[in-house]
C-alpha positions as CSV (number, residue, x, y, z in Angstrom):
1,M,115.3,83.1,90.6
2,Q,114.7,83.3,94.4
3,D,111.1,82.7,95.4
4,S,110.8,84.5,98.7
5,R,107.7,84.2,100.8
6,A,108.7,87.2,102.9
7,P,105.7,89.1,104.2
8,A,106.9,92.4,102.8
9,L,109.1,93.4,99.9
10,A,110.8,96.6,98.8
11,V,111.2,98.2,95.4
12,R,114.5,99.6,94.1
13,L,114.9,101.2,90.6
14,R,118.2,102.5,89.3
15,G,118.6,104.4,86.0
16,V,115.4,103.1,84.5
17,S,114.6,104.5,81.1
18,K,111.8,103.7,78.6
19,A,111.0,105.1,75.2
20,Y,108.3,104.4,72.6
21,H,108.8,104.6,68.9
22,E,105.9,106.5,67.3
23,H,105.1,107.9,63.9
24,A,106.4,111.3,65.0
25,G,109.6,109.9,66.3
26,V,110.8,108.6,69.7
27,R,108.8,109.5,72.8
28,R,110.9,109.1,76.0
29,V,108.7,108.6,79.0
30,L,111.2,107.5,81.6
31,D,114.7,109.0,81.7
32,G,117.1,107.5,84.3
33,V,114.5,107.1,87.1
34,D,115.8,106.2,90.5
35,L,113.3,105.0,93.2
36,N,113.3,103.5,96.6
37,A,110.1,102.3,98.2
38,G,110.5,100.5,101.5
39,A,108.4,97.8,103.2
40,G,105.5,99.5,105.0
41,E,105.6,102.6,102.9
42,F,102.7,104.2,101.1
43,L,104.1,106.2,98.1
44,A,102.1,108.4,95.7
45,V,103.4,109.2,92.2
46,T,101.7,112.1,90.5
47,G,102.3,113.9,87.2
48,P,100.6,115.1,84.1
49,S,98.8,112.7,81.7
50,G,101.3,110.9,79.4
51,S,104.2,111.4,81.8
52,G,104.9,107.7,82.2
53,K,103.2,106.9,85.5
54,S,101.5,103.8,84.3
55,T,104.6,102.7,82.5
56,L,106.5,103.0,85.7
57,L,104.1,100.7,87.5
58,N,104.2,98.2,84.6
59,I,108.0,98.1,84.7
60,I,108.0,97.5,88.5
61,A,105.6,94.6,87.9
62,A,107.7,93.3,84.9
63,I,104.7,93.7,82.7
64,E,106.8,95.9,80.5
65,S,110.6,95.9,80.3
66,A,112.8,98.9,80.7
67,D,115.2,99.9,77.9
68,A,117.9,100.5,80.5
69,G,118.5,100.4,84.2
70,S,117.8,97.8,86.9
71,V,114.6,96.9,88.7
72,S,114.7,95.0,92.0
73,V,111.6,93.8,93.9
74,G,112.4,92.2,97.3
75,G,116.0,91.7,96.1
76,V,114.8,89.9,93.0
77,D,115.8,91.2,89.5
78,L,112.4,90.8,87.8
79,A,113.7,92.3,84.5
80,G,116.3,89.5,84.2
81,A,114.0,86.7,85.3
82,P,112.4,84.2,82.9
83,E,108.8,85.0,82.2
84,P,107.4,82.0,84.0
85,D,109.3,83.1,87.1
86,S,108.2,86.7,87.0
87,T,104.6,85.6,86.4
88,L,104.7,83.4,89.5
89,F,106.3,86.1,91.5
90,R,103.6,88.6,90.6
91,R,100.9,86.1,91.3
92,R,102.2,85.4,94.8
93,H,103.6,88.8,95.9
94,V,102.0,91.6,93.8
95,G,98.5,93.1,93.7
96,I,97.8,95.3,90.7
97,V,95.0,97.8,90.5
98,F,94.7,98.4,86.7
99,Q,93.4,101.8,85.5
100,F,91.0,100.1,83.1
101,F,90.0,97.4,85.7
102,N,90.9,94.3,83.6
103,L,88.2,92.2,85.3
104,V,87.5,88.8,83.8
105,P,84.2,89.3,81.9
106,T,83.0,85.7,82.2
107,L,83.4,85.6,86.0
108,T,81.1,87.1,88.6
109,V,82.3,89.7,91.1
110,R,82.9,87.0,93.7
111,E,84.6,84.7,91.2
112,N,87.0,87.5,90.1
113,L,88.0,87.9,93.8
114,L,88.3,84.2,94.4
115,L,90.6,83.8,91.4
116,P,93.8,85.1,93.0
117,L,93.0,83.1,96.2
118,R,92.6,79.9,94.3
119,L,95.7,80.5,92.2
120,N,97.7,80.9,95.4
121,G,96.1,78.0,97.2
122,I,94.5,80.3,99.8
123,A,91.3,79.1,101.5
124,D,90.0,82.3,103.0
125,D,86.8,83.0,101.3
126,D,85.6,85.2,104.2
127,R,88.1,87.8,103.0
128,V,86.1,88.3,99.8
129,D,82.9,89.2,101.7
130,I,84.8,91.5,104.1
131,L,86.3,93.4,101.2
132,L,83.1,93.7,99.3
133,R,81.3,95.0,102.3
134,R,84.0,97.6,103.1
135,L,84.0,98.8,99.5
136,G,80.2,99.1,99.3
137,L,79.7,96.2,97.0
138,A,77.6,93.9,99.2
139,G,74.8,92.5,97.0
140,R,76.8,92.7,93.8
141,E,78.6,89.4,94.4
142,D,76.8,87.5,91.7
143,S,76.9,90.3,89.1
144,F,79.0,90.1,86.0
145,P,81.3,93.1,85.2
146,D,79.3,94.3,82.2
147,V,76.4,95.3,84.4
148,L,78.5,97.2,86.9
149,S,79.1,100.9,86.8
150,G,82.6,102.2,86.2
151,G,83.0,103.0,89.9
152,E,81.8,99.6,90.9
153,Q,84.2,97.9,88.5
154,Q,87.0,100.0,89.9
155,R,86.2,98.9,93.5
156,V,86.1,95.3,92.4
157,G,89.5,95.7,90.8
158,V,90.9,97.1,94.1
159,A,89.4,94.3,96.1
160,R,90.8,91.7,93.6
161,A,94.3,93.2,93.9
162,M,94.3,93.1,97.7
163,V,92.3,90.0,98.5
164,H,95.4,87.8,98.8
165,S,97.2,90.3,101.0
166,P,100.1,91.0,98.6
167,A,103.5,92.3,99.8
168,I,103.5,94.8,96.9
169,V,100.5,96.8,95.9
170,L,100.7,98.8,92.6
171,A,97.6,101.0,92.2
172,D,97.0,102.9,88.9
173,E,94.4,105.6,89.6
174,P,92.5,103.5,92.2
175,T,90.1,106.4,92.9
176,G,89.9,107.8,89.4
177,N,86.3,106.9,88.9
178,L,85.1,107.5,92.4
179,D,83.9,110.5,94.3
180,E,85.4,111.4,97.6
181,Q,83.0,109.3,99.7
182,A,83.4,106.2,97.6
183,G,87.2,106.7,97.3
184,A,87.8,107.0,101.1
185,P,87.4,103.2,101.8
186,V,89.9,102.5,99.0
187,L,92.5,104.8,100.4
188,D,91.8,103.3,103.9
189,L,92.6,99.8,102.5
190,L,95.8,101.0,100.9
191,R,96.9,102.7,104.1
192,E,96.1,99.6,106.2
193,S,98.0,97.4,103.8
194,A,101.1,99.6,104.2
195,E,100.6,99.6,108.0
196,A,100.6,95.8,107.9
197,G,104.0,95.9,106.1
198,A,103.2,96.0,102.4
199,T,104.8,98.4,100.0
200,V,102.1,100.5,98.3
201,I,102.8,102.6,95.2
202,M,99.9,104.5,93.9
203,V,99.7,106.6,90.7
204,T,97.1,109.3,91.0
205,H,96.0,112.7,89.6
206,S,94.1,113.5,92.8
207,A,95.8,115.8,95.3
208,G,93.5,114.5,97.9
209,A,94.4,110.8,97.3
210,A,98.1,111.7,97.2
211,A,97.8,113.4,100.6
212,A,96.9,110.0,102.1
213,A,100.3,108.6,101.2
214,D,103.5,108.8,103.3
215,R,105.5,110.4,100.5
216,R,104.7,112.0,97.2
217,L,106.9,112.0,94.1
218,V,106.2,113.9,90.9
219,L,107.0,112.4,87.5
220,H,107.9,115.1,85.1
221,H,109.9,115.0,81.9
222,G,110.8,111.4,82.6
223,R,112.2,112.0,86.0
224,L,111.0,111.7,89.6
225,A,111.2,114.7,91.8
């Protein structure tokens, strides 16, 4: 597997399908999805709950595998790569904002943000303080996740995803627990990341958040429109 250190990557999906087997039968969430997202593009994906938006992000990140179709990130076939290679690729090139935060509970806010820097051998601790200030989290550096509000945890998750300046940012409802005032700095960071050459794909229910993107796609009945 090629391990490119290129500053920006692009996403290409062709014919991607995914279904889940449930007690009531088979639920198809993605049905032949095609998607192009270029370097420097900020893309918003909207759609009703349960339409497969989070699944789409997970497949792009190779956290889940597609049942059919191809997934290319920066020219790399993540779906066909061995797990150690795809894990290393995500660590170096991808920043993921999880809908349910996924912060490490035994680490402080600062330690959660330092983790991706240390894993990638980056010695730029000032970046942590800059992001915390921009997201209104100054003074919370030494707090553990369990004492933070949902909105604070979400902002920490955004900062952690972006602290190593990834070439791909996959953001699952990054403003879902935030009001308009608290969400504005998050959208500003995503916009700036795209302007710096990253590919940003954001899943959102918010029309206001989607309006910040360059392009909006709607996922409905398993297909993007």
